[in-house]
N, C-alpha and C positions, 0 to 999 in steps of 0.2 A: 151713446156709448161712452163718451168722455165722462159724463156724469156718473155712470156706472162704475168705471175705472176708479175715479176719485173716491166714490162712496166706499168701494170694497178695499181698495188698496192693493197690496201685493197678493192677497187671496184671490183677486180676479184672475191673475195669471195662472195661479195654481189650479183653479177651477177650469180654465181654458185648457190647460194641459191634460187634465182628467177628461174633459169633453172630447178632445182630439183623440186621445187614446181609446175612448169607448166608441167613437165613430169609426176608428180604423178597425178595431176588433169586429164590429158589426158588419162592416162592408166585406171584410175578409171571410167571415164565417157565412154570410149570405151567399157569396160567390162560390164558396167551397160546396155548401149543400146544393146549390143549383147544379154545379158541375158534376157532382157525384150521384146525382139523382138519375136512376135508371129504372125501367120497368122490370121489376124482379120477375113478374109473371112470364113475360115474354122471353126474358133471358133464360130462365129455367126451363121453358118448354123447348127452346132452341137447343139447350144443352141436352136435354133428355132425348130429342130426336137424334142427335149426333152420337150420343153414348150408346143408344140402343142399336144404332147402326154399326157400332164398333169403331167410330171415328174419334178416338180419344185425342189424337194429335190436333185435329181440327177444333175440337171443344176446348182444349188448352189454349190454342191460338186465338180463338174468339174471346176467351176470358181475359187474355193478356192484352188484347186491343182496348178493352173497356177501362175507363178510369174508375177510381174510388175503391172503398173498402170491400164492398161486396164482390167485386171481380177479383181483388187480391185473396180473399178467403177461399172463394171457389177455385182459384188457381192452385192454392196450397193443397187443397184436396185432390184436384186432378193430377197433381204431380206424383202422387203415390196411389194409383188406382188398384194395385194388387193387395193393398193391406186389407185386414178383415174390418167388419163394420165398426167394432168398438174403437180400434185404433184410428180409423178415419174420422170418427166422431170426436175423439180427443184432439186430433190435428184441427178440425173445424172450429172447435171451441177455443183452443189455444190461439188460433189465427185471429179469431174475433176479439179476444182480449187484448191482443197487440194493437188492434185497430182502434180500440176505445180511446186511447190517448189522442190519436189524430183526430177522431170525431169530436171529442169534447175539449180540444185544445183551445185556450185563451177565453173560453165562455165565462169562466169565474171572474175574469177581469171586470165584466160588467157589473157583477154582483158586488165586487170590491168598490167600484165607483159609486154605485147606488148606496153603499153603506158609508163611505167616507165622506162624500160630498155634504150630506146634511150636517155631519159633525164638523166640517170646515165652516159651513154656514154659521153653526152655533159659536164656533171659535171666533169668527168675525164679529158676531154679535157681543161677545164677551169683551173682545179687544176694544171695541167701539165705546162700550160703557166704561171700561177701565180708563180709556184715554180721556173720556169726558170728565170722570171724577178726579183724575189727576191734574186737572187744570188748576192754577193757583187760586185759591179763594172761593172755589166752587162750592164747597161745603159750608163756608162762613156766610155768604150772602145768597140771596135768591138768584137762581139761575136766569140768565136772559132767554126769552122764549126762542129766538132764532137758533141758539146754541142747542137747546133741548131738541128742536126740531131736526137739526142737522144730525145730532147723535142717533135720534131715533130712526131717521131715514137711513143712515149707514147700517144701523144694526138690523133693520128689517130687510134691506137689500141683500145683505149677506145671507141671512137665513132663507130668504125667498129664492135666491139663486141656487142655493144648495139643494133645496126641495125640488125646483123646477128641473134640475139636471138629474136628480136621483130617480124621479118617477119613470121617465121613459127608459132609463138604463135598466131598472128593475124589470119592467115589462119586457123589454127585449131580451133580458136574461131568461126569463120565464119561457119565452117563445123558443129561443135557441136550445135551451135545456130540453124542452119537450121535442123538438126536432131532433136532437141529438139521440134521445132515448128511442124514438121511432126508428132512427137509422141503425142503431145498435141491434134492435129487435129484428129489423129486416135482414142485416147482415148475418146474424146467427141463424135465422131461419133459412136463408139462402144456403149457407153452409151445410146445415143438416139435410136440407132437401137434395143437395148435391150428393151427399153421402148415400142417402136412400137410392138415388137414381143410379149411381155406380153400382151398388150392390145388387139392386134389382136387375139391372142390365147384365151383370155378371152371372146371376142365377139363371137368367133366361138363356144366356149363351151355353151354360153348362147343361141345361135341359135339352136344348136343341142339338148339342153335340152327343 
């Protein structure tokens, strides 16, 4: 580790900061997706049973007890059960749009780290070469082999460290982005299903009455 710090210089600490930032974002997003992951099928079937029985308050209470964007979108629809289908649909879509920011929050930080770290590595390589050629007399006489080896080692360590950090960050970004898209689709589907359930239950009640 000491050799790596010496070889990379201040850029080592810059990359450590980026690595810590990426790790924090990854941990927070994984915990978020784990916490809001609910079985949408069971949730909607339970809501359907309550709504068909006319138990709107119980359905609303059940939605409020669950965490995550799906429950909040369904709750926004259940708060206005008397509206027509088109208005309920608009409410569901608007509520979904409001949840997208929470679902995708901080994910692009990983993409930023994956993009910047290789550039930092290249910067470290260029600085090492510049520092080497700025040595007095280095262009006038043959360079000593240890000096060349040390410069190449510093340059390679900088570039390699940037790439090593960038690859997992980019892979985790792709994973979390895919997870976010699936969550958004599930939330939107749940909101629209709730609209259909409310309207169908209301039509059934009107026919029975």
